Each structure stands twice: as structure tokens, then as C-alpha cells.
C-alpha positions as CSV (number, residue, x, y, z in Angstrom):
1,E,13.2,-118.8,1.1
2,T,9.6,-119.9,1.1
3,T,7.5,-119.8,-2.1
4,L,3.7,-119.7,-2.2
5,L,2.7,-121.4,-5.6
6,N,-0.7,-120.5,-7.0
7,P,-2.0,-122.5,-9.9
8,D,-4.9,-120.1,-10.3
9,A,-3.2,-116.7,-10.0
10,G,-6.4,-114.7,-9.8
11,V,-8.1,-116.4,-6.8
12,A,-5.4,-118.3,-4.8
13,G,-5.5,-115.8,-1.8
14,K,-1.8,-115.0,-2.1
15,S,-2.2,-111.2,-2.5
16,T,-4.6,-111.1,0.5
17,T,-1.9,-113.1,2.6
18,F,0.7,-110.4,1.6
19,N,-1.8,-107.6,2.4
20,L,-2.4,-109.0,5.9
21,I,1.2,-109.4,6.6
22,T,2.2,-105.8,5.5
23,G,-0.9,-104.1,7.0
24,V,-2.6,-103.1,3.8
25,L,-5.6,-105.1,4.9
26,K,-6.7,-105.6,8.6
27,A,-7.4,-109.0,9.7
28,T,-11.0,-109.9,10.6
29,S,-9.9,-112.8,12.7
30,G,-6.8,-114.5,13.8
31,R,-3.3,-113.0,14.3
32,V,-0.3,-112.2,12.3
33,R,3.0,-112.6,14.1
34,F,6.6,-111.7,13.0
35,M,9.6,-112.0,15.4
36,N,7.2,-112.0,18.4
37,E,5.4,-108.9,17.3
38,R,1.6,-108.7,16.5
39,L,1.6,-107.3,12.9
40,D,-2.2,-107.3,12.6
41,M,-2.2,-104.6,15.3
42,L,0.2,-102.2,13.5
43,P,-0.1,-99.6,10.6
44,A,1.7,-100.5,7.4
45,R,4.6,-97.9,8.0
46,E,5.4,-99.4,11.4
47,I,5.5,-102.9,9.9
48,S,8.0,-101.8,7.4
49,R,10.2,-100.4,10.1
50,L,10.1,-103.8,11.9
51,G,11.8,-105.2,9.0
52,V,9.2,-106.3,6.5
53,G,9.7,-105.1,3.0
54,R,7.5,-105.8,0.0
55,R,7.7,-105.7,-3.8
56,F,4.3,-105.4,-5.4
57,Q,2.9,-107.5,-8.3
58,H,2.9,-104.7,-10.7
59,V,5.7,-102.3,-11.4
60,E,5.1,-99.1,-9.4
61,L,8.1,-96.7,-10.3
62,P,7.8,-93.1,-10.9
63,P,9.3,-93.4,-14.4
64,T,10.8,-89.9,-14.8
65,M,12.7,-90.1,-11.5
66,S,16.1,-91.5,-11.7
67,V,16.9,-95.0,-10.7
68,L,18.7,-93.8,-7.7
69,E,15.9,-91.5,-6.5
70,N,13.5,-94.4,-6.9
71,V,15.5,-96.5,-4.5
72,A,15.8,-93.6,-2.1
73,L,12.0,-93.6,-1.7
74,G,12.5,-97.0,0.0
75,A,15.3,-95.8,2.2
76,H,13.3,-93.1,3.6
77,L,10.9,-95.6,5.3
78,R,13.6,-96.4,7.8
79,R,13.8,-92.8,8.7
80,K,11.6,-90.2,10.4
81,V,11.8,-88.0,7.4
82,G,8.9,-88.1,5.0
83,V,9.0,-88.4,1.1
84,A,7.8,-84.8,0.6
85,A,10.6,-83.4,3.0
86,A,13.3,-85.4,1.2
87,A,11.8,-84.3,-2.2
88,L,11.8,-80.7,-1.3
89,H,15.5,-80.9,0.0
90,A,14.3,-79.8,3.5
91,D,17.2,-81.6,5.0
92,R,20.2,-81.8,2.7
93,A,22.2,-84.1,5.1
94,T,19.5,-86.6,5.4
95,E,18.9,-86.5,1.6
96,A,22.6,-87.3,1.1
97,E,22.4,-90.3,3.4
98,L,19.3,-91.6,1.7
99,L,20.9,-91.4,-1.7
100,N,24.0,-93.1,-0.4
101,E,22.0,-96.0,1.0
102,A,20.1,-96.3,-2.3
103,A,23.5,-96.4,-4.2
104,V,24.7,-99.2,-1.9
105,Q,21.5,-101.3,-2.6
106,L,21.8,-100.7,-6.5
107,R,25.3,-102.0,-6.4
108,R,24.1,-104.9,-4.3
109,V,21.6,-106.1,-7.0
110,G,24.0,-105.3,-10.0
111,L,22.3,-102.0,-11.1
112,G,25.1,-99.7,-10.1
113,D,25.8,-98.6,-13.7
114,Y,22.1,-97.5,-14.1
115,M,21.8,-95.1,-11.0
116,H,21.3,-91.8,-13.1
117,E,19.1,-93.4,-15.7
118,Q,15.4,-92.6,-15.8
119,A,13.6,-95.6,-14.3
120,G,11.2,-95.8,-17.2
121,N,14.2,-96.3,-19.6
122,L,15.0,-99.6,-18.0
123,A,14.0,-103.0,-19.5
124,L,11.1,-104.7,-17.6
125,G,13.5,-107.2,-15.9
126,Q,15.6,-104.4,-14.7
127,Q,12.7,-102.5,-13.4
128,R,11.7,-105.7,-11.3
129,I,15.2,-105.8,-9.9
130,L,15.1,-102.0,-9.2
131,E,11.9,-102.6,-7.2
132,I,13.7,-105.2,-5.2
133,A,16.5,-102.7,-4.6
134,R,14.0,-100.1,-3.3
135,A,12.5,-102.8,-0.9
136,L,16.1,-103.6,0.3
137,A,16.8,-99.9,1.0
138,S,14.2,-100.2,3.9
139,D,16.7,-102.6,5.5
140,P,14.2,-105.6,5.7
141,V,14.6,-108.8,7.6
142,L,11.8,-110.4,5.5
143,L,11.4,-109.6,1.9
144,L,8.0,-110.2,0.2
145,L,7.9,-110.6,-3.6
146,D,4.6,-110.8,-5.5
147,E,5.1,-112.7,-8.8
148,P,8.4,-111.0,-9.6
149,A,9.0,-113.2,-12.6
150,A,5.7,-112.6,-14.4
151,G,6.1,-111.4,-18.0
152,L,9.8,-111.7,-18.0
153,R,11.9,-113.3,-20.8
154,Y,14.1,-116.3,-20.0
155,R,17.2,-114.3,-19.7
156,E,15.5,-111.8,-17.3
157,K,14.2,-114.6,-15.2
158,Q,17.8,-115.9,-14.9
159,E,19.1,-112.6,-13.9
160,L,16.4,-112.1,-11.3
161,A,17.0,-115.6,-9.9
162,A,20.7,-114.8,-9.6
163,V,19.8,-111.7,-7.5
164,L,17.5,-113.6,-5.2
165,D,19.8,-116.5,-4.8
166,Q,22.6,-114.0,-3.7
167,L,20.2,-112.4,-1.2
168,R,19.3,-115.8,0.2
169,K,23.1,-116.6,0.6
170,E,23.5,-113.3,2.4
171,G,20.9,-114.5,5.0
172,M,17.9,-112.6,3.7
173,S,14.5,-114.3,4.5
174,I,12.3,-114.3,1.3
175,L,8.5,-115.0,1.0
176,L,7.9,-115.3,-2.8
177,V,4.6,-115.7,-4.6
178,E,5.0,-117.2,-8.0
179,H,3.1,-119.5,-10.4
180,D,6.2,-120.3,-12.6
181,M,7.4,-123.5,-11.1
182,D,10.5,-123.8,-13.4
183,F,11.5,-120.4,-11.9
184,V,11.2,-121.4,-8.3
185,M,12.2,-125.0,-8.1
186,N,15.9,-124.5,-7.9
187,L,15.5,-121.2,-6.0
188,T,13.4,-121.9,-3.0
189,D,13.8,-124.2,0.2
190,H,10.3,-124.6,1.1
191,L,7.1,-124.5,-0.9
192,V,3.4,-123.9,0.0
193,V,0.8,-124.4,-2.8
194,M,-2.6,-122.7,-2.7
195,D,-5.6,-123.3,-4.7
196,F,-8.7,-121.1,-4.4
197,G,-7.6,-119.7,-1.0
198,T,-6.9,-123.2,0.4
199,K,-3.5,-124.7,1.1
200,I,-3.2,-128.0,-0.7
201,A,0.4,-128.9,-0.1
202,E,3.6,-128.0,1.7
203,G,7.1,-129.2,1.7
204,K,10.4,-129.3,-0.2
205,P,10.5,-128.7,-3.9
206,A,11.2,-132.4,-4.7
207,D,8.2,-133.4,-2.7
208,I,6.0,-130.8,-4.4
209,Q,6.9,-131.9,-7.9
210,T,5.2,-135.2,-7.3
211,H,2.4,-134.3,-4.9
212,P,-1.0,-135.6,-6.4
213,A,-3.0,-132.5,-5.3
214,V,-0.5,-130.1,-6.9
215,L,-0.5,-132.1,-10.1
216,E,-4.3,-132.1,-10.1
217,A,-4.5,-128.4,-9.5
218,Y,-1.9,-127.5,-12.1
219,L,-2.6,-130.0,-14.7
220,G,-6.1,-131.3,-14.2
221,G,-4.9,-134.9,-13.5
222,I,-1.7,-136.8,-12.7
223,D,-1.7,-138.6,-16.1
224,D,-1.0,-135.3,-18.0
225,D,2.5,-134.8,-19.4
226,F,4.2,-131.9,-17.8
227,D,7.9,-130.8,-17.4
228,F,8.6,-129.2,-14.1
């Protein structure tokens, strides 16, 4: 698991990085490669089919749809059926398969008991995990998460960390953007720190904790007292 740390969340360039990887933005120069494929030449839907899943920074769940239906929206990305066709029940057999795949992912992340709840009734931490389940339903090889811990309470962060740790143990590759260092230090294998669009440090968590450039960016100076 790799984490992009951004001391200044608004201008670090991490969302631009995610948008380039997933095809939301087109690169003006350079190349984006994933498993020997040029992602910068492909539309977003095709990138998803290659195994790149993404959870956005802000919760984007249709609140009146059930938890199960929300995750099924992710499952449809690996099929040729569109959202509209599935919603209109144009293909009952396909719809049943999509809902079954969604149920599998909800159990995988510990939300199996909430399948038939409206998504809007879930707590914020549960909604974040639901979004991860929706991304997993597209069967990704690489999962991109944009500040999943933002705004969560301590217990919610612990529950989210447990889900991510389990996915990592299953062999899932995760690219995580986060500015909460406490959250990521015991969760990630490799850290890249960005400040105003520039990479200022890269390495293992233990090395990043004492890196002078990171301390300067986060704290304004290495003499400041800070508990990582």
C-alpha cells in the first residue's frame, strides 16, 4: 500500500494525480502506465475495466437507494450493461448477478447486515466503507482512495483502517491520499509526501517521520513538538 501525504490538502496536487490515473483529466504531457497499458490514452470507463477502482474524496452515494443497490452500481462497471438498463430491469439475470456480486463485497468489508438499509441512513464512517465496497465491486487490481479518513471519529477511523488492512493482506494494491499521519503510519508500506504539487520525500513510514523536509512542511520547522 502506498500513501500520498499532503500537508496542505488544497494545493498538493494529489487529486490531479488521481484524475490523471483514472482518466478524469487528460495529461498534457508525459505518460501514465499501469500493468504495461497507457492509461492516458484511454477513457475512464476502459481504465476501470483494466482494474483501477476509485473512491472519491466526498461521499457520492444516492441516499435513497439501498446499500446493496449502491454497491451494484460499482459492479456494473465490469459488465457491458449500463446503469440505466440495470435500473430498468431490462435484463433480470444480469441484475441478479450484479446484486449478488454487490452482496459479496458488502460482506467482505463487514457491511453485510446493512444491505437493505437506505445508504443515507448509515453513519459517515459506514458510508466511506460502503464506497470502498462499491469500488471493490468493479473487481479492481488497484484501489485509489482520496482522503477516506477525513472527518471521521477515532472509532470510525479504526474500523476503516481494519478494512484497508484486510484488503492489503488479501493482496489488494491501494494508493491512498491522506493528510492524517496517525491514520496511515501503521497502515502503509510506502509513503510519498507532496507539498504544493512537488514531491518532497519518499520512503518507509519510519523514514518519513523524521525527514526534515516533511517536518518543515507539516510543522513549520523541525524544532516544533509534534506527536506522529
